[in-house]
N, C-alpha and C positions, 0 to 999 in steps of 0.2 A: 686476704684472709688470714687471721691470725691463728697459731696453732699453740695448743697448751701441751707442755713438755712434763712429764711425772716421772720421777726417778723411783725405782722400786728398790728397797734395801731390806735386809733382814732386821737391822736396827739402824733407823735413820741417825741416831745420835752417834754411835759408834761404828761406822762402816769399817767393814774389814778392809785391809790393805789390798789393793790389786783386785778386789770383787768386781764382777762385771757389773755394768749399770744397764738396766733395760728401760728403754723409753717407750711410751706409749704415744701415739699420736691421735688425737681425738677430733675427727672432722665433724663439724656440726651437721646435722640432719638437714636434707633438702626440704624446701617448703612443701607442706602437704597439699595433695591435689585437691581442688575445691569438689565440693560434692556435686553430683548432677541434679539439677533441679527436678523436683517431683512430676512437674507439668510434663518435662522431655521423656522422664521414664515412662510416665502414664501414656503418652503418645506412642512411644515404641511399642508398648506392651498391645495398645489398642491397634496399630497398625499390623503387628505380628499376628494378633489373633484373627483381624478381619481378612488378612491376605492368605491365612494358612489354608492348605488344600483342602482340609476336614471342614473348616468354615465355607469355603467356596462350594465344596460339594453339598453341604446342608443345603446352603442358599439356594443354589440350583435345583435341588430336589423340591424345596418350598415352593419356588415358582414354578417349576415343571408342573407339579400337581395341582396348584392353582390354575394354571392355564389349561390343564386338561379338563378340569370342570368348567371353565368358562367356555372355551371352545366347544368342548362336548355339547352344552347347552345350545350353542349356536348350530351345531350340526343336527341337534335333535329338532331345534325349530326349523331349520331349513327342510329337514326331511318332511316335517309335518305340512309346512306351507306347500311343498312340492306335492303332497298327496291331497291337498285340499283345493289347489289352484292348478291352473294351466300351466305354470311357470316352468314346469319339466319339459313339457312339449315344444314351448317355445324356445327354450335353450336347445333341445336336440335341433329344431328347424334352423336356427342359426348356425349351429355347428356345421349341419350338412351343407347349408349355403356358402358357408367359409371355406368348406373343403371343395366347393364346386361340385358336389353330388346333387343334382337338382332332382333327380328321381326319388332319393331318399328324403329330400325336403318336401316333395309333394306327399309322400306317404306320412310324413310326420304332420303335414298341416291337416290332411284328412283326419287323423286321430286326434289332433285338437279341435277340430270342429265337432267330432262326434263327443269328445268329452264336454264341450260347452253346452251341446244340445242335451245331454244327459243332466249336467247340472242345472240347467233352466227348467227342466221337468221337476228335478227335486224342489227346487224352489217354489215353484207354483204349487205343488202337492202341500207345501208348509202352510199356504194361506188357508187351506181348508182343514188342516190338520187339528188346530185347537177344538173346534166343534167335534171333529170325529173323536179327539182323545176324551172330551168331557162326557160325551155319549157313551163311550167304551167304558169310561171309569165307573158311570153310573150304573149302567147295565151290569158291570162286573160286580159292584159292590152290592146292588140288590140281589143278583144271582148267588153271591156267597151267603148273604143274610138268609135267603131263603132256603140255601142247602143246609145251614147249620140249625135253622128252626126245624126243618123236617127232619133231622138227624135226631134233634132234642125230642121230639114227638115220637119217634120210635123208641128211644130210651124210656121215655115217660111210660108207655104203653108195656114195654117190656119189664120195667120195674115198679110199675103199678104207683109212680110218685110223679104227680104233675110238675112237680119243680124241676124235674129233669129236661124240661122242655127247653128252659133257657141255659142249661148246663154246658152245652158246645158253646154257645155264644159267649158265655162268661169266660169258659177257658180260653177261647180266642182273645178276648180283651186282655186277660192276665197275661198271655203269652206276648201280646204287644207291648204291654206295660214292662215286661221283662226285657224284651228287646230295646226299649227306650232307656232302661237302667243300665243295661250293658253298653250302650252307646255313651251315655253319660260319663261312664267310668273310663271308657276306652278314649273317648274324644280328646282329653288333653294331652294323652300319650300321642295319639294319632297326629296332632297338631304339630307335635315336635319331631316325631319320626318320620312322618310323611315328607316333609323338606329334606331330611337326611337322607332317605333312601332315593329322593329324586336326584339329589346331589351326587349320591353314590352312582347312580345310572349314568349321570351326565359325565362323572369322571371315567366310567367304564368305557363309553362311546369314545371320549377324548384320547383315553390311554390306548386303545385299540388302533385308532388313526394316527398316534403320536402327534397330536395337534398342539404342538408347541414348538418355538423357534429352536434351531440346531444348537445354539450356544448353552441351553439349559439341559439339554439332553446328556444321558451317561457318557463316559469316554468311549466305550465301544461303538456307539451310536454315533458319536461326533466323529469318529474315525472312519465311520462306515464297515466296520468289522462285521462281516456276515450280514450285511444288508442285503434283503432279497430284491430282486427286480420287480416292480410292480409297474401296472398302467401309469399311474400317477407320476413315478420316479422317471420313466420313460419320456412322458409328456413333458415334464418340467425340464429334462435335459435337452429336448429338442427346442423348447421355447426359448431358452438360455444360450443358444448356439450363436446368436448374433445376426440371424438373418432375419431383416425387418418383415418381410413378407409372411414368414413363417410366425414370428412373434404375435404379430397383429392377428393373424387367423387364429391362433390359439386363444387370443384375449376375446376374440368374438365368440369362439366356442363356449367360454365360460369354463366350467370344470366339466365339460364334455370333451375335452381334447382327445379323451381315449378313443373317441370315435375313428380317429386316424389308425388306430392299432388293430392288427389281427390279433388271433390267441396267441398267448405267450406259451410257448412250448418248450418241454425240457429236451435239450439237444446236447447228449453227452455230458460234459463237465461244465455245462453252462445253458443258457437259454436263448430261444430263437424268436424273433418277433418281425412281421412285415409291417412297414409304416406307409400308408398312403399320405402323399405330401399333400398340402393344400396348393389351390391354384396359385401359379405364379412362383412356385419353390421348386428348383431343378434338382434333379438326383446328384449332379456332380457338386451342388453347392454343400450339401450333406457330407459327401465323400472327402472333400477338401478339409473339412473341420473334425476329422476323426480324433484327434487328441483332445479337443474341447469337448467333443462329445463323450468321450471315455472319462475325462475327469468329472464331468457333470454326472456320470452314473456311477461315480466313485469306484472307477476302474483304472488300470495302468492302459496306455495306449495299445500295447500288445495284445490286451484281453478284450478287445472290441474290433470285430470285422465287419465292414459294412460291403455288401455286394448288392448287385441289380437283378432282381428275379425278372420273369417274363412279364408280370404286369406293368402298365405305363404308369409312371409317375409314383414309382414304388421303390423303397430300399429295404432290403433285409439285414437287420442288425442280428449277430450273433455275440453274446455277452457272456464272457466265461465266469464261472465262480472265482472269486477273489483268490489269487495264488494257484489255482489248480494247474496252469500251464507250467508251472515250475516243478511239477511232480513228474518224476521219470515214468516211462511206458514200460511194460513188460519186455522180457526177451523175444526175439525172433521164434517164430515156430520152426525155423530151419534149425535151431539149435535144440528146441525141446523136442521135438519130433524126429528121431532118427529114421522113422520109415518113409519120411516124405520123399516124395519124387516130383518131377517137373514134367509139364506138357507144353513145349514151346508154342504149338498152334492153338490150342484151345485154352490153356491154363493161364493163371495169372500170379505173378510174384508177389508173395506177402512182404511188403514194404514197410508198414507201419500202422498208424492209426490216425484218422481224421481228428478234427477238433470235438467232434461229437463222441470220440471213444470208439467208433466203429473201425473194424479192420479195413485198412487202404491198400488193395491190391492192384497191382499194375500189369497190364498185358503187354509182352513184348514182341508180339507177332507183327513181323514185317513193319517195324516201326524204327527209325532211326531216332538217337536219343542224344540229348544235350543236357549235362548238368553243370551248372556253374554258381560261382559264390565267392565270398571273401576267403582269403587263406585260413586254414586252420578252423573251420567250420564244420566239418564232416563230410566234404563232397567226394572223398575217395570212398569214405565207409558206405555212403549212400550207393555209390555206383557199384561197389564190390559186391553189396547185399544182392542186387539184382543180378550180377554175373554168377554169384553163388548159386542161386536157385536154377539159372538156366543150365548150368553146367550139370545138373541133375538130370537133364534130358540128355541121353548118351548121343543123340543124333546133333546136338549144337557143337560148331567147331568154332573155338576162340583163336584169335591171334591178336596179342596183347603187347601193347608198346607202353610202360610206365617211364614217362620221362623226367620223374621226380628220382627215382631208383632208391627209395628208402626200404625196399623190401615189403612193402605193402601188398604186392601181388606175386610174392616169391611161391605162396602155397599152391599157384597154378602151374608150377613145374610138373611135368607130366600129364597135364591136362590140356594146356594150351598148345597149338602146333607151333606157335612162335610166340617167344616171351622174350622182350628187350627192355632192359632196366638201366637207367642211366640219363643224366641231364645233358650229356656234352653233344656236340655237333655231330659227332659220330653216330651218336644213338639217334638223333633226328633223322640223319641220312637212312639210317637202317629202318626207322619208322615210316618214312617216306617210301621207301622201297616196299615195306610191307603192305602200305594201303595201295601201290601201284600192283602189287600181287593180287590185292582183292579186286581192282579194276580188271586185270587180265582175266581172272577166274570169272567174273561177272560177264565179261564179253564171251567166254567160252560157252557159260550156260546159257546165253541169250542165243548163241548160234544153234545150240542144241534144242532151244526151245522153238525157234523157228521151223526146225526139221520135224520136231515132236511136240506139239501145243501141250499135250497132255502130260507131260514129264514133270515131277515134283522134285526140287533140289533140296537137299537138307540144309539148314540153317547156318550161315557162315558169318560170324560176328567180328568185326575189327575194332579195336578198343584202344583208345589213345588216352590215358590220363595224363594231366598237366598239358594239354594240347596248345597252351598258349607259348609253351617253350618251341613247338615246331613252327607255328606262325612267326615269331621272333628269331628263327635261326639265321644268321647272316652267311651261311656257307653256299657256294655255289659248285655246280658241277663242271666237267671238262668243257663243255659248251656254253659257259657262263649263265646258265639258267639257275636261279636261286631256288634253295630247297624250302625256305621261308617265305613270308610276305603274304600279300592278299591280292596280287596282280595275276594276269593269265599266264605270266611266265613261270609263276610259282608251281614247283612240282607238287609239294604236299597239298596246297590249296586246290589245284586243279584235280588231284587224285580224289580228294574228299568230295568235292563237287560232281565229279562223275559218278561216284558211288550214290552220292544223294539222289541224283538224277534218275538212274536205272536200276540201282541195285536191289530195290525192294521187290521188285517183280520176280526176281529169280533167288530170294532169300539171302541176299548178301547185304549186310547191314554195317552201318557207323554208328559207334558210341563213341562219345567224347565227354571228357571232364576237363574243364578249365575254371581258372580263377580271375576274378577281379576284371570282368569283361570291358573291353574298349574296342573301337574300330580297327585296332591295329593288331590285338591278340586275339580277336574273335570276329572275323568279316562277315559282314551283312548277310552275304548270299550263303554262307556256311551255317550260320546260326539260324536262318529261315529255313534251311533245308530240314532241320530236325522235326519229325513229327511230335515227338514228346519232349518237352522243355520244361526243366525244373530248375529252381534257383534256390540257394541258402540265403542268409543274410547278405545284403548288399550295401554299398554307400549311399546311392543316389538313385532318384527316380529314374534318370536317363539310363542308369546300368540295369534297371528293373526293366525297362522297355526292350533293351538289347537282349536280355536273357529270356523273356518270356513273350515280348511282342506286344503292339500297341493295344490289341483288342484284350488282353488279358489284364494289363494295367489299367485301362479304361474301364474295364468291369469290375475293379475293386482289388485285383491283385498287387500286392505291396511287398515284396521281398525285403525292400529297402528300409521297412520299418520293423523288420525283425531285429531283435537285439543280439549283436555279436557276441559271441561267448555263452550269454545265457540261453539262447534259442538254438543252440549248436545241435545239429541235426534235422532240425524243423526247416523243411522246404516247400515253396510254392509250386504246384505242378499244373501246367497247361497241357492237356493231352485227351484225345478220345479214348485212350487206353485205361482210364481210371474214371470210375463213377462219381461224375460232379454233379451236384444238385442242379435241378432244371432251371435255366436262365442264368447260371453263374459260367464265368469263362475260365476259372481255376479253383483249386482246392489246395487247403493247407495240410501237410502231411508231417507227422512228427514220425521220423524212421526208427526202426530198430536197430540198436547198435549190436554188431558183431565184431569180437576182438579177433586178435589173430589167432588165438587158440582154438575158438569156435569154427573160425573160418578153415582152418587146417582140418579139423574133425569133418566139416562138410566137404571139402576136396577129397579127403581120404575116401568118403563114402562114393563120392563121384568116380574116383579111379578104380574103385572095386567093382564099378557097374561097366567098366569099359574093357576092352582086349588089351589096352596100352597104347600109349601115345609117346613119340620121341618129341620132346620140345626143342626147336632150335633157338639158339641164342646168339647175340652177337659176335661175329667172327672178326679176324684181322683181315681187313680189305686187301691189304699188300701182300699177304702169304701166298705161296705157291700153292695151287689146288691139287689135291689127290682125287680125280673123278671116282674111282672105284670105292675109295673110303667115303666119299662123300655120298655116294648111292647107297652104301650100307648104313649111313647115318639117316638118309632121307627114309629108307625102308622101315628103320626103327624096329618095332615088335611085330608087325604085319607079317603073317607067314608068306602070304602071296598077292602083293600089292598090284593094282593095276599099273602098267606102265605110265599112263597117263597122270597119275597121282604121284608117281615118282618124279616125274619132271615138274610137276608142280611145286613139290616140295625142294626139288634142287633149286629152282629159280627163288625160293623163299630163302633158302640158305645162302646163295649168293648170286643176286641178280646180274651182277657184271659177268661172272664166270658161265652161268647155266641158264640166264634170262631167254636166251636165243636158241636153247637147245630143241630138237625135234625128236621124233621117235628113232629116227636113222642115227642121231648122234649117240642116243642111249644104247641102242643096238650095237653100235660100233665099238663101244668102249666094253660093253658086256662081252662080246664075242672074242674080242681081244685077249680077255681073261677067261676064256673057255666057259662062258655063262651064256645058255640059249634062253632067250624069251620065249614063251608058247602061249597058245591061246586056250582060255578056259571059258567054257559058256559064251564063246563067240567074241572074247575080248582077251587082248595083249596082256599077260602078267609076267612076273618074274619070282622065281623062287628065293626066298630070303636065305635058306640054308646053302643054296649054291654060290650067292655072292659072299657069304661069311667064308666058305670053304676056300673060294678063289683069293680072297684077301688073305686068308691064313698061309696059303701055298705058294704064292707068288714070291718072286725074289725081288731084290732091289732093282736089277736090270730090267725085269718084265714090268715092274710098275712104272719105270721111267719110261719105257716105250709106249706104254698104255696112255701115260699122261700126254706125250708127243701126240 
């Protein structure tokens, strides 16, 4: 490409010497872009206008309202046909036969027969009606003329004018002529407005029934936002489950498939309905298609629950309002009501709300407890909420082992007689000895029960949170017996089993919380020993069966379908200690969350109700023991404890040092330090002040000799 160079000077003819010369390079313009053809621009404009959301919305509205009118006419025609013929009875008869309800089928057959007989009588009456109508019209006209003439005669006599005889008859004729004129004026408008009103009526019927395809409906209806649950929606959802026997039965029922349904009842934040399945359809077939049923009902899977009531061949559907289960529930009454107390034997712990929104309260009386679930789903909070209620009964004693050690149970310091916090093998050993202490106390109580069957013992609850740590512990004792594991040689496993087997009778109970259950970290015999079993979100159905048992899962319990994270604090409970609807094996509870601050406030109230409890914690198992100091620790704040209680607490303090102590051993140490046990109301006690004085006055040599 050539370039044109132009020199710019003040005077091109006499350029200044040495003046700069400026050159300008001129580049030819690029070739112009060819114009877009008109037909292309027109096509783009048409496509944009046709595909625009406003145009599509308007088109959907036109089609929707047109179909409302058309289908509304069909609905009116069908209703008219049903009212004039026996098709309604025949349809209900087929529905009852398809559902296998032959008693109802016979009833509908009798109704159909009565309808046909009444219709036959009406038709026979029509054969004689023309003659009767003609006679009636003739008699009516004659009587009317006679009455008018008689009225005219009366008027003529009264007015002394013979022409008044025909005045009423003439007025009647004029009135009829006026009516004819009015009809002649109105008739053209009626011919136009009549069909319009008829179309408007058909549109109203179609609009109320939403008689149009889903694709022409407004966006909120297409997305099922706020769509109420109606019989037709439930029947359609069941029909489209993909169960051939059900689909065929509903088709044979026509539009009477709603005969399978009981009344739709408001149930908390949703609705509940019982469905009687047609013959050939099993309840487990519907249960196995929970997700598809939920989506057919325009709900998420977690918003539909399927349970089995007592009636045969029936499933109960609970369908939540869309998004209702994602809303939090209120605070616990334990936090809001500072005057609340507990009654272990007769009361129920306020745990949360069921799906209906009703209060869910759990009885703890003589029931072993197991709560499980995936990590970080609210297991400890759910377990702690029950313990916080129980400690408000001052007769309840807790011994707690928190094998996570994150401080979740720290507020029970001064309430629990034993509090172990930590995840190490040493903590597991202490927890095992704590449970073995429960076994020893259980056996002591049983011996007393044999001597006095009427005796009632105060509740003693051993609580182990994160129990899977204990079952998986590899530590062994000096006899090579493992602390963990699920075999008969496992000390922890066997101690828990002993409490499960006999502890309930003497009010010695076992509560455990564990996560992600397997046969290794939650043995079968242990999980089946719990009377109350609850589970938060789990990963698989097999884990759900481990947590709740086969009966509960076969009855519809599905903690594996809870959403980890989103359903935090929601658990499925199988227990006779909570109100479960008749025919169900479990209930879903959304638990109240009590934070650490609220839990501390509750435990402070519980401490104020008690005389004072000295909490025993983890000690160094290898240190040299000081019996008198340990006796003082075991006595705590009690002024005159029973010597038997002191022995028991010494064993909890250190099983190796004091587990085999008797009253004689205790008496020997006390007398060596000039402390004399004595009887009070027939039972041996020791005075706290005497022990503290002896501890303060002794010298190092005396302490050593006492230790020996």
